[in-house]
LODRENKOL-692332 format. One record per residue (C-alpha): residue in one letter; z, x, y. Coordinates in steps of 0.5 Angstrom, whole numbers, padded with zeros to 4 digits, always signed. Layout:
AZXY...
***
This chain:
M+0096+0201+0168G+0090+0198+0164C+0085+0201+0169D+0088+0208+0167F+0086+0207+0160A+0079+0203+0161P+0074+0209+0160L+0077+0211+0154Q+0076+0204+0151M+0068+0204+0153R+0066+0211+0151N+0068+0217+0147S+0073+0222+0149P+0070+0224+0156Q+0068+0231+0157T+0069+0234+0164V+0062+0235+0167I+0063+0238+0174Q+0070+0241+0174G+0073+0243+0181I+0066+0241+0184L+0070+0237+0190S+0074+0243+0192T+0068+0244+0196F+0068+0238+0199Y+0072+0238+0206G+0069+0233+0209V+0065+0226+0208P+0057+0226+0206V+0053+0225+0212R+0046+0225+0208C+0045+0223+0201S+0038+0224+0198T+0035+0222+0191F+0028+0224+0188L+0025+0223+0182R+0022+0229+0178N+0020+0226+0172E+0023+0221+0166N+0029+0226+0164H+0031+0229+0171I+0034+0226+0178F+0035+0231+0184Q+0040+0229+0189S+0041+0233+0195F+0048+0232+0199S+0050+0234+0206F+0057+0235+0208R+0061+0236+0214S+0064+0242+0212S+0063+0250+0212F+0059+0249+0206S+0052+0246+0208T+0049+0243+0202S+0051+0242+0195A+0045+0242+0190M+0046+0240+0183R+0042+0239+0177V+0045+0235+0171S+0042+0235+0164G+0044+0235+0157N+0050+0239+0156P+0050+0245+0160N+0054+0251+0161W+0056+0251+0169E+0055+0257+0173I+0057+0255+0180S+0056+0261+0186C+0057+0260+0193R+0056+0264+0199R+0059+0263+0206N+0054+0265+0212S+0058+0270+0216K+0055+0267+0223R+0060+0263+0227I+0056+0261+0233R+0052+0255+0232S+0048+0249+0236R+0051+0242+0236R+0046+0240+0231E+0047+0246+0227L+0055+0244+0227Q+0053+0237+0224E+0049+0240+0219P+0052+0247+0217H+0048+0252+0214G+0049+0259+0211S+0051+0256+0204S+0048+0256+0198L+0049+0253+0191E+0046+0255+0184V+0047+0252+0178S+0044+0254+0171D+0045+0251+0164N+0045+0255+0158R+0038+0254+0157G+0036+0259+0163I+0034+0253+0167R+0036+0255+0174R+0036+0250+0180S+0038+0253+0187R+0037+0251+0194S+0040+0254+0201S+0042+0252+0207G+0036+0247+0208G+0038+0242+0202G+0040+0242+0195W+0037+0239+0189V+0040+0237+0183S+0037+0235+0176V+0041+0229+0173S+0039+0224+0167G+0039+0217+0168K+0045+0216+0164S+0049+0222+0166R+0048+0220+0174L+0052+0214+0172K+0057+0218+0169W+0057+0223+0175Y+0058+0217+0180S+0064+0214+0175E+0067+0221+0175M+0067+0222+0183L+0070+0215+0184R+0075+0216+0179D+0077+0223+0183C+0077+0219+0190S+0081+0213+0187S+0086+0218+0184E+0087+0222+0191I+0086+0216+0195R+0080+0218+0199F+0077+0212+0201R+0072+0214+0206E+0068+0218+0201G+0069+0213+0195K+0065+0208+0200V+0060+0213+0201I+0059+0214+0194H+0058+0206+0193G+0053+0206+0199C+0049+0211+0196I+0049+0207+0189I+0047+0201+0193R+0042+0204+0197K+0038+0207+0192G+0038+0201+0188T+0042+0204+0182E+0044+0199+0177P+0051+0200+0175D+0053+0200+0167S+0060+0197+0165H+0063+0203+0166L+0061+0204+0173W+0063+0197+0175V+0070+0198+0173S+0070+0205+0176L+0068+0201+0183I+0073+0196+0182N+0079+0201+0180F+0077+0205+0186Y+0078+0199+0191A+0084+0197+0188K+0088+0203+0188C+0086+0204+0195G+0089+0198+0197A+0082+0194+0198L+0084+0188+0194E+0079+0184+0197V+0073+0188+0196S+0075+0190+0189C+0075+0182+0188H+0068+0182+0191V+0065+0187+0187F+0068+0184+0181E+0065+0178+0182Q+0058+0181+0183M+0059+0184+0176P+0054+0181+0171M+0058+0181+0165K+0066+0182+0165D+0070+0185+0160V+0077+0186+0158V+0077+0193+0162S+0074+0190+0168W+0079+0184+0168T+0085+0189+0167A+0083+0194+0172L+0083+0188+0177I+0090+0186+0175S+0092+0193+0175G+0090+0193+0182F+0094+0187+0184V+0100+0189+0181A+0100+0196+0184Q+0100+0193+0191G+0106+0189+0189R+0102+0182+0188G+0105+0180+0182R+0104+0172+0183E+0096+0174+0184S+0096+0178+0178V+0099+0173+0173D+0094+0168+0176L+0088+0173+0174F+0091+0173+0167C+0091+0166+0166E+0083+0166+0169M+0081+0171+0164R+0084+0167+0158R+0081+0161+0161E+0074+0165+0161G+0075+0167+0153V+0077+0174+0154R+0082+0177+0149P+0087+0181+0152N+0088+0188+0150E+0095+0192+0150F+0093+0195+0157T+0092+0188+0159L+0098+0185+0157A+0103+0191+0159T+0100+0190+0166V+0101+0183+0166L+0108+0184+0164K+0109+0188+0170G+0106+0182+0174S+0111+0177+0171S+0117+0182+0173L+0114+0183+0180S+0114+0175+0181S+0120+0174+0177D+0117+0169+0173L+0121+0170+0166D+0118+0164+0163F+0111+0167+0163G+0113+0173+0161K+0116+0170+0155Q+0110+0167+0154V+0106+0174+0154H+0112+0177+0150A+0110+0171+0144E+0102+0173+0145V+0104+0181+0144V+0108+0179+0138K+0102+0174+0135V+0097+0180+0136G+0102+0185+0133I+0102+0190+0138L+0110+0190+0140S+0110+0197+0137D+0106+0200+0143V+0111+0204+0148Y+0108+0201+0154I+0108+0194+0152G+0115+0195+0150S+0117+0199+0157S+0114+0193+0160L+0118+0188+0156I+0124+0192+0158E+0123+0192+0165L+0122+0185+0165Y+0128+0182+0162S+0132+0188+0166K+0130+0185+0172S+0131+0178+0170G+0138+0180+0168E+0137+0178+0161M+0140+0185+0158E+0141+0182+0151Y+0133+0181+0150A+0132+0188+0153D+0136+0191+0148D+0133+0187+0143V+0126+0189+0145F+0129+0197+0145S+0132+0196+0138M+0125+0193+0135M+0121+0199+0137P+0120+0204+0131E+0119+0210+0136K+0123+0211+0142N+0121+0216+0147T+0123+0218+0154V+0119+0212+0157L+0123+0207+0153W+0130+0210+0154N+0129+0211+0162A+0126+0203+0162L+0133+0201+0159L+0137+0206+0163N+0134+0203+0169G+0135+0196+0167Y+0143+0197+0166A+0143+0201+0173Q+0139+0195+0176V+0144+0190+0174G+0150+0195+0176N+0153+0196+0169G+0155+0203+0169E+0159+0203+0163A+0152+0201+0159V+0148+0207+0162L+0153+0212+0160R+0154+0209+0153L+0146+0210+0153F+0146+0217+0156C+0151+0219+0151R+0146+0217+0145M+0140+0220+0149T+0143+0227+0149E+0143+0228+0141P+0139+0234+0139E+0132+0231+0138M+0132+0227+0144K+0130+0231+0151F+0131+0228+0158S+0128+0229+0164N+0130+0230+0171Y+0128+0223+0172T+0133+0220+0167L+0138+0224+0170S+0137+0220+0177I+0137+0214+0173V+0144+0215+0170L+0147+0217+0177K+0144+0211+0180G+0148+0207+0175I+0154+0211+0176A+0154+0210+0183S+0153+0202+0182S+0160+0203+0178G+0163+0208+0182A+0165+0212+0176F+0167+0219+0180R+0169+0223+0174A+0163+0221+0170G+0158+0223+0176Q+0162+0229+0176A+0160+0230+0168I+0153+0228+0170H+0153+0233+0175S+0155+0239+0170T+0149+0237+0166A+0144+0237+0171I+0147+0244+0173K+0146+0246+0166I+0139+0244+0165G+0137+0247+0172G+0136+0239+0174E+0140+0241+0180L+0135+0245+0183D+0130+0239+0184D+0131+0235+0190F+0130+0228+0187V+0136+0229+0183R+0140+0232+0189C+0138+0226+0193S+0141+0222+0187L+0147+0226+0187V+0148+0225+0194N+0147+0217+0193M+0152+0218+0187Y+0158+0221+0191S+0157+0217+0197K+0158+0211+0193C+0164+0213+0190G+0167+0215+0197V+0167+0222+0196A+0164+0225+0203S+0166+0232+0202D+0162+0233+0195A+0156+0229+0198L+0156+0233+0204K+0156+0240+0199V+0150+0237+0195F+0146+0235+0201K+0147+0242+0204M+0143+0245+0198M+0137+0241+0199K+0131+0245+0202D+0127+0239+0204P+0132+0232+0204D+0128+0226+0205I+0130+0220+0209V+0134+0217+0203A+0138+0223+0203W+0139+0223+0210S+0141+0216+0210S+0146+0216+0204I+0150+0222+0207I+0150+0219+0214S+0152+0212+0211V+0158+0215+0207L+0160+0219+0213D+0161+0213+0217H+0164+0209+0211E+0169+0214+0210G+0171+0214+0217L+0168+0221+0219K+0164+0218+0225E+0163+0224+0229E+0160+0228+0223A+0155+0222+0222A+0153+0223+0229K+0152+0230+0229L+0148+0230+0222F+0144+0225+0226N+0142+0230+0231L+0141+0235+0226M+0136+0230+0222R+0132+0229+0229H+0132+0236+0230S+0129+0237+0223G+0123+0232+0225M+0125+0227+0220R+0124+0220+0223P+0130+0215+0222N+0129+0208+0218Q+0133+0202+0219F+0139+0204+0214T+0140+0210+0218L+0140+0207+0225S+0145+0201+0222S+0150+0206+0220L+0150+0210+0226A+0151+0203+0230S+0157+0202+0226A+0159+0209+0227A+0159+0208+0235T+0163+0202+0234D+0168+0205+0231L+0168+0211+0236G+0169+0206+0241D+0163+0210+0245L+0158+0205+0248K+0154+0210+0251Y+0153+0213+0244G+0151+0206+0242Q+0146+0205+0247S+0143+0211+0245I+0142+0209+0238H+0139+0202+0241A+0134+0206+0245C+0132+0210+0238A+0131+0203+0235H+0127+0201+0240K+0123+0208+0240F+0122+0208+0233G+0120+0200+0233F+0126+0198+0229E+0129+0194+0235S+0127+0187+0231D+0129+0189+0224D+0134+0184+0222L+0139+0190+0219V+0139+0194+0226S+0139+0188+0230N+0145+0185+0226A+0148+0192+0227L+0147+0193+0234T+0149+0186+0235A+0156+0187+0232M+0157+0194+0236Y+0156+0191+0243M+0160+0185+0241K+0166+0190+0238L+0165+0194+0244G+0166+0189+0249S+0159+0188+0252T+0158+0181+0249S+0152+0179+0254E+0148+0185+0251G+0150+0183+0244Y+0148+0176+0245R+0142+0178+0248I+0140+0182+0242F+0142+0176+0238D+0138+0171+0242K+0132+0175+0241M+0132+0175+0233T+0127+0170+0230N+0130+0171+0223R+0138+0170+0224D+0142+0169+0217V+0149+0168+0216I+0150+0176+0217S+0147+0175+0224W+0152+0170+0226N+0158+0174+0223A+0156+0179+0228L+0156+0175+0234L+0163+0172+0232S+0166+0179+0231G+0166+0180+0239F+0171+0174+0240H+0177+0176+0238D+0181+0178+0244D+0185+0173+0249E+0179+0173+0254T+0173+0171+0250C+0176+0168+0244D+0175+0161+0246L+0167+0162+0246G+0168+0164+0238T+0170+0156+0237R+0164+0154+0240I+0159+0159+0236F+0162+0157+0230K+0161+0150+0231Q+0153+0152+0233M+0153+0155+0227L+0155+0149+0223T+0150+0145+0227D+0144+0150+0226G+0145+0149+0218F+0148+0156+0216R+0154+0156+0211P+0160+0160+0213N+0162+0166+0208V+0168+0170+0207Y+0167+0174+0213T+0165+0168+0218F+0172+0165+0216I+0176+0171+0217S+0173+0172+0224I+0174+0165+0227L+0181+0165+0224R+0182+0171+0228S+0180+0167+0234C+0184+0161+0233S+0190+0166+0232S+0189+0169+0239L+0188+0162+0242L+0194+0160+0238N+0190+0154+0237I+0193+0151+0231E+0189+0145+0231F+0182+0148+0231G+0185+0153+0225K+0187+0147+0221Q+0179+0144+0222V+0177+0151+0220H+0182+0151+0214A+0179+0144+0212H+0172+0148+0211V+0175+0153+0207V+0177+0148+0202K+0171+0144+0202D+0167+0151+0201N+0172+0153+0196F+0174+0159+0199V+0181+0157+0199G+0183+0162+0193D+0180+0168+0196V+0185+0173+0198Y+0182+0175+0205V+0181+0168+0207G+0188+0166+0205T+0190+0172+0209A+0187+0170+0215L+0190+0163+0214I+0197+0166+0213D+0196+0170+0219M+0193+0164+0224Y+0199+0160+0222A+0204+0165+0222K+0202+0167+0229C+0202+0159+0231G+0209+0159+0228S+0208+0154+0223M+0211+0158+0217E+0212+0152+0212D+0204+0152+0212V+0204+0160+0211E+0209+0159+0205A+0204+0153+0202I+0198+0158+0203F+0201+0164+0200S+0204+0160+0194R+0197+0158+0192L+0194+0165+0192D+0192+0167+0185E+0191+0174+0188K+0196+0178+0193D+0194+0185+0195V+0198+0189+0200F+0195+0186+0206T+0197+0179+0204W+0204+0181+0203T+0204+0185+0210V+0201+0179+0214I+0207+0174+0211I+0212+0179+0212S+0210+0181+0219G+0210+0173+0220Y+0217+0172+0218S+0219+0178+0223Q+0215+0175+0229S+0219+0169+0228N+0226+0172+0228Q+0227+0171+0220G+0228+0178+0219E+0232+0176+0212R+0226+0172+0209A+0222+0179+0211A+0226+0183+0207H+0226+0178+0202C+0219+0178+0201F+0219+0186+0202N+0223+0186+0196E+0219+0181+0192M+0213+0185+0193R+0216+0191+0190R+0218+0187+0184E+0211+0185+0183G+0208+0192+0183V+0205+0192+0190S+0206+0199+0194P+0207+0198+0201N+0203+0201+0206E+0205+0204+0213F+0204+0197+0216T+0208+0193+0211V+0214+0198+0212A+0213+0198+0220S+0213+0190+0220C+0219+0190+0215L+0223+0194+0220R+0221+0190+0226G+0224+0184+0222C+0231+0189+0221S+0231+0190+0228G+0231+0183+0230I+0237+0181+0226A+0240+0188+0227S+0240+0190+0220L+0242+0197+0220E+0243+0198+0212S+0236+0195+0210G+0233+0199+0216R+0236+0205+0213Q+0234+0203+0206L+0227+0202+0209H+0227+0209+0212S+0229+0212+0206L+0223+0209+0202A+0218+0211+0208I+0221+0218+0207K+0219+0218+0199A+0213+0215+0200G+0210+0220+0205L+0210+0215+0211S+0215+0217+0215S+0211+0221+0220D+0206+0215+0221M+0206+0213+0228F+0207+0206+0227V+0213+0207+0222S+0216+0212+0227S+0216+0208+0233A+0219+0202+0228L+0224+0206+0226V+0226+0209+0233D+0226+0201+0235M+0230+0199+0229Y+0236+0204+0230G+0236+0203+0238K+0236+0195+0237C+0242+0196+0231G+0246+0200+0236Y+0244+0207+0234I+0241+0210+0240N+0243+0217+0238D+0239+0217+0231A+0233+0214+0235E+0233+0219+0240I+0233+0225+0234L+0227+0221+0231F+0223+0221+0237N+0225+0228+0239G+0222+0230+0232M+0215+0227+0232E+0210+0232+0233S+0205+0227+0237R+0207+0221+0241D+0203+0216+0244T+0204+0211+0249V+0207+0206+0244M+0212+0211+0242W+0214+0213+0249N+0215+0205+0251T+0220+0204+0245I+0225+0210+0247I+0224+0208+0254N+0226+0201+0252G+0231+0203+0248Y+0235+0207+0253S+0234+0201+0258Q+0238+0197+0253H+0243+0201+0252G+0244+0202+0259E+0242+0210+0259G+0238+0209+0265D+0238+0216+0267K+0235+0218+0260A+0230+0213+0261L+0227+0216+0268Q+0227+0223+0265A+0223+0220+0259F+0218+0217+0263R+0217+0223+0268K+0216+0227+0261M+0211+0222+0259I+0207+0223+0265N+0208+0231+0265E+0205+0231+0258G+0199+0227+0260V+0201+0220+0257L+0199+0214+0261P+0204+0209+0262D+0202+0201+0261G+0205+0195+0263V+0210+0195+0257T+0212+0202+0260F+0214+0199+0267V+0218+0193+0264G+0222+0198+0260I+0223+0203+0266L+0224+0197+0271S+0229+0194+0267A+0233+0201+0266C+0233+0201+0274S+0236+0194+0274H+0242+0196+0269I+0244+0202+0273G+0243+0199+0280L+0237+0204+0282V+0234+0199+0287E+0230+0204+0291E+0228+0207+0285G+0226+0201+0282K+0222+0199+0288K+0218+0205+0289L+0216+0205+0281F+0214+0197+0282Y+0209+0199+0288S+0207+0205+0284M+0204+0201+0279S+0198+0199+0283E+0198+0205+0287S+0198+0211+0282Y+0196+0208+0276R+0192+0202+0277I+0196+0197+0273T+0196+0190+0276P+0203+0188+0276G+0204+0182+0272I+0210+0176+0272E+0214+0180+0268H+0214+0186+0273Y+0216+0181+0278A+0221+0178+0274C+0224+0185+0273L+0224+0187+0281V+0227+0180+0282D+0233+0182+0277I+0234+0189+0281L+0235+0186+0287G+0239+0180+0285R+0244+0184+0281A+0245+0188+0287G+0246+0182+0291K+0240+0183+0296L+0238+0175+0295D+0235+0175+0302E+0230+0180+0299V+0229+0176+0293E+0227+0170+0297S+0222+0174+0301L+0219+0177+0295V+0219+0170+0291E+0215+0167+0297N+0210+0172+0298M+0209+0175+0291E+0201+0174+0289L+0203+0170+0283T+0205+0163+0282P+0213+0164+0280D+0214+0161+0273A+0221+0160+0269L+0222+0167+0268I+0222+0169+0276W+0227+0163+0277E+0231+0164+0271N+0233+0171+0274V+0234+0168+0281L+0239+0163+0278G+0242+0168+0274A+0243+0172+0281C+0246+0166+0285K+0251+0165+0279L+0253+0172+0279H+0254+0172+0287G+0256+0165+0288N+0250+0163+0292V+0250+0155+0291E+0244+0154+0296L+0239+0158+0293G+0241+0157+0286E+0240+0150+0287R+0233+0151+0289A+0232+0155+0283A+0235+0150+0278K+0230+0145+0282N+0224+0149+0280L+0226+0150+0273F+0227+0143+0272Q+0220+0142+0274V+0217+0147+0270N+0221+0146+0264P+0226+0140+0264E+0229+0141+0257T+0231+0148+0257D+0239+0148+0256S+0240+0155+0260T+0238+0152+0266Y+0243+0147+0266I+0249+0152+0263L+0247+0157+0269L+0248+0151+0274S+0254+0148+0271N+0257+0155+0271L+0255+0157+0278Y+0259+0150+0280A+0265+0152+0276S+0266+0158+0279K+0266+0155+0285G+0271+0150+0283R+0266+0144+0284W+0268+0140+0278N+0265+0134+0280D+0258+0137+0280V+0259+0141+0273S+0260+0134+0270K+0254+0131+0273V+0250+0137+0270R+0253+0136+0263A+0252+0128+0264S+0245+0130+0266M+0244+0134+0260S+0247+0129+0255S+0243+0123+0258K+0236+0127+0256G+0239+0129+0249I+0239+0137+0251K+0245+0140+0247K+0248+0147+0249E+0246+0153+0244P+0253+0154+0241G+0256+0161+0242C+0255+0165+0236S+0256+0172+0234W+0256+0176+0227V+0258+0183+0225E+0256+0187+0218I+0261+0189+0214D+0259+0193+0207A+0252+0191+0208Q+0254+0183+0208V+0253+0179+0215H+0259+0175+0217V+0257+0170+0222F+0262+0166+0227L+0261+0161+0232S+0265+0160+0239Q+0272+0156+0237D+0270+0157+0230A+0275+0154+0225S+0272+0154+0218H+0272+0162+0217P+0277+0163+0210R+0281+0168+0214L+0281+0165+0221S+0289+0165+0221N+0289+0173+0219I+0284+0174+0225H+0288+0170+0230R+0294+0174+0228K+0290+0181+0229L+0288+0178+0236E+0295+0176+0238E+0297+0183+0236L+0292+0186+0240G+0293+0181+0246Q+0300+0184+0246R+0298+0191+0246I+0293+0191+0251G+0297+0186+0256E+0302+0192+0256E+0297+0196+0258G+0295+0191+0264Y+0290+0186+0261V+0290+0180+0264P+0286+0174+0262N+0281+0172+0267M+0281+0164+0268K+0275+0164+0272Y+0271+0165+0265A+0274+0159+0262L+0269+0154+0265H+0273+0148+0263N+0277+0144+0268A+0284+0145+0264S+0291+0148+0264G+0292+0155+0264K+0294+0155+0257E+0288+0151+0254K+0283+0156+0258A+0287+0162+0255D+0286+0159+0248N+0279+0158+0250L+0277+0165+0252S+0281+0167+0245N+0276+0163+0241H+0270+0166+0244S+0265+0168+0238E+0265+0176+0240R+0273+0176+0239L+0273+0173+0233A+0268+0178+0230L+0272+0183+0233G+0278+0181+0230F+0275+0180+0223A+0272+0187+0223L+0279+0190+0225I+0282+0187+0219N+0277+0190+0214K+0277+0197+0217V+0270+0198+0218S+0269+0205+0215S+0263+0207+0219G+0268+0208+0225K+0263+0204+0230I+0264+0196+0230R+0257+0193+0232I+0258+0186+0234F+0251+0182+0236K+0251+0175+0240N+0246+0170+0241L+0248+0169+0249R+0251+0174+0254I+0258+0176+0253C+0263+0173+0258G+0266+0177+0263D+0273+0176+0260C+0271+0178+0253H+0268+0184+0256E+0274+0186+0259F+0278+0185+0253M+0273+0190+0249K+0274+0195+0254F+0282+0195+0253V+0282+0194+0245S+0277+0200+0245G+0282+0204+0248A+0288+0201+0244V+0285+0202+0237D+0281+0209+0239Q+0275+0206+0236E+0268+0205+0239I+0266+0198+0239I+0258+0196+0240V+0256+0189+0243R+0249+0187+0243D+0248+0181+0247T+0241+0178+0250S+0241+0182+0255R+0243+0189+0253F+0248+0194+0249H+0255+0195+0251H+0258+0201+0248F+0266+0201+0249R+0269+0207+0248H+0276+0210+0251G+0277+0204+0255L+0270+0204+0259C+0264+0201+0258S+0257+0204+0258C+0254+0199+0263K+0260+0202+0268D+0261+0194+0269Y+0254+0193+0273W+0252+0188+0268
***
């Protein structure tokens, strides 16, 4: 700053000597000559590479200049003539009538010695202001060749010229050659270093100046304060402040603004306010300095408060002021205030300024209002790269990825060169679009424009490739980075969350720690996601220890990731402990814990958490509602599910795909498949998950024909099936005995849809063949299947053998199950029941003795029924229920009624070696019968009795339910572990094929 005022300190107010003379200089002088005429006049001749061949000037006294130029019309010249063009003459006359002119051969200028130095200074000043480095060097060369002895003003002009042109080393060299260094020359050099952002060197120069005994003036102090601000040297800045106070120039506006800038950049806004309040006159420069300070520290409220004071009638502000205020609003996200400033800009005509428009785009972008940002952007005549980057960034952040990509194409067509911020935003957009090819094109742009090695772009490209599954390319970019930071490691970790690669995430996390990087919030979230996918609770606990060590245990995002990890690993006690310690719980935290309870079949706890969340004033989102509905499905809580359905409608979430599919699933699993069907048919769009939900619902309810129809309609609508779809449709074929259709669908997976059958699909095919009694085909399939048979396959084989009484194959299946998982009780029960059905009681005893010796207990039969929103649970042979006597009376009454209609207990399902009466009593005390008796004595108002059982319903109870449904003329729905049975008018929906 000081150098701009240096000439004013050394001479009287300067007169403009040769105004507009440089407008004739279109090139660099190629020849310079100086001739001495007499003591008072010096003549100089310059030749330039331009249409004007030579300019001749004479300077003396205080002339009244007249300049006339004539261009020669001759166009064709020789090479020699082109180097020294002819056809121009310059005439100069003063008010005394003395006239000097010279035509094409050269020119004479009469200049006195003092005026010559002044002319050099003026020329150098113009060259420095327009950064004409080559021309200034020619002038300096002319001074040296002619042996001209510069005065102090010319020395300062040379120092200032080189400093402003960025040649600080040359500027220092000139400064060293200066015989007498005054405060002006020191200020010029210090100002040059400040202008180039080299604050530390400017402070060192100031200290050297003081050691030389040179006293600073107000311009020196203002400049070195800027240097202190650049070098973040607050302590030195305070020392300069003290010197300012000491010499009594604190009221100078430039020193005041420099002090405000220093304290603002250091975050010391109280000191900045004090300086501002002590200034006797507050002009726009001071106001802007303080406003900019508050904007930089992100205090939007203070910016608005100051601006309101500034809008008083006597105070005028510029477009620059508006841009500062908009920057402060952008940092605070005060959208309403931003709209008010926009209105002010329109009122004073500031909106027409592209700089203000750019600030408006940035403000609307930071406030997340993409539409308004785009409107302002489209009004800009010539948007710069900052405006382009801001609008592309906001479109990316607001999820408008395709619009961001289109705008980038417009930017390229306009000829604007992208910067690192533009490219990083587009890499993010490519990630969310899931378009690897577009991402590769952005990578090519980064390479083309030289940004591939930029840290910001490299991090964005690494994250893009990792998230799009191109992990090798992402690692290649990461490996080439020389300045890796924690963001780089986080970008690399972001690609290792799925089941195939998540084990690499743990290795990278270890390497990151080994290399000395400290994880941040995003690191912990990413590695905990890897642990969740791996179900690796041990490594997750080690990460948890790092979280505690680095003091992130109270962070809501890290806490949510920990809850998710422990929930997916089934450790709900740890989940509850972490959840209780969180200071802040947002909707995502509540959603994760509710989802954890739902996934672990703790629907009651999920519903309890949901209600607690609402009591604390947290509004659920679509994922919260969907997760809680899954919990209701698990426990078949129809009443809770209906309440959630009502809440979803009120909150406007019922049309959401996640909520809709959860509602269809809930109604289906609660026995109301018709309601599920109505919801499904009312959906405007249906994705694969929705189709899978309704197909599985039809399958569980034994409506195989509807399941097949839904599958065909799904294909016709262009929705591609996945593995889950085929599990549902194959199960439907199994439940209704469509053997050939099931086999055809199974083999179509790989042939028509390129889906490799998994173990669950083979299990479905085994079940289809096994239920139909085709045990030879079952054996052949198991022996020739491409996958190794697991417990699920052998369980279905054993179940088919029990159904059809094939002891030999059943024993082989049980043997394999004992090897795979010897502690599963269902294997012993199925084998025992197989022996019992054949009357092999000794073998039954051996199996039960083996269970007892190994400490394996049979899961007791349990059924429950919901009456008036309250669930009542019954165990097999239950003697604890307070209304048990009433239940038995009701069952005896029903037994007599249906006995008259032909019901006879089937003793083969009483799998005990006992008398006939004991077997009959045993059958009458099965849990599903007790639940039925309780529902009947309570007169269920809905017209449907819904009973749920943890095991498969026994054959005799199935027959009993059929007869009762006809006797009481009421629909009875029983859901066991396999499917739903709808008993109506003495018939079952399964058609006895179960």
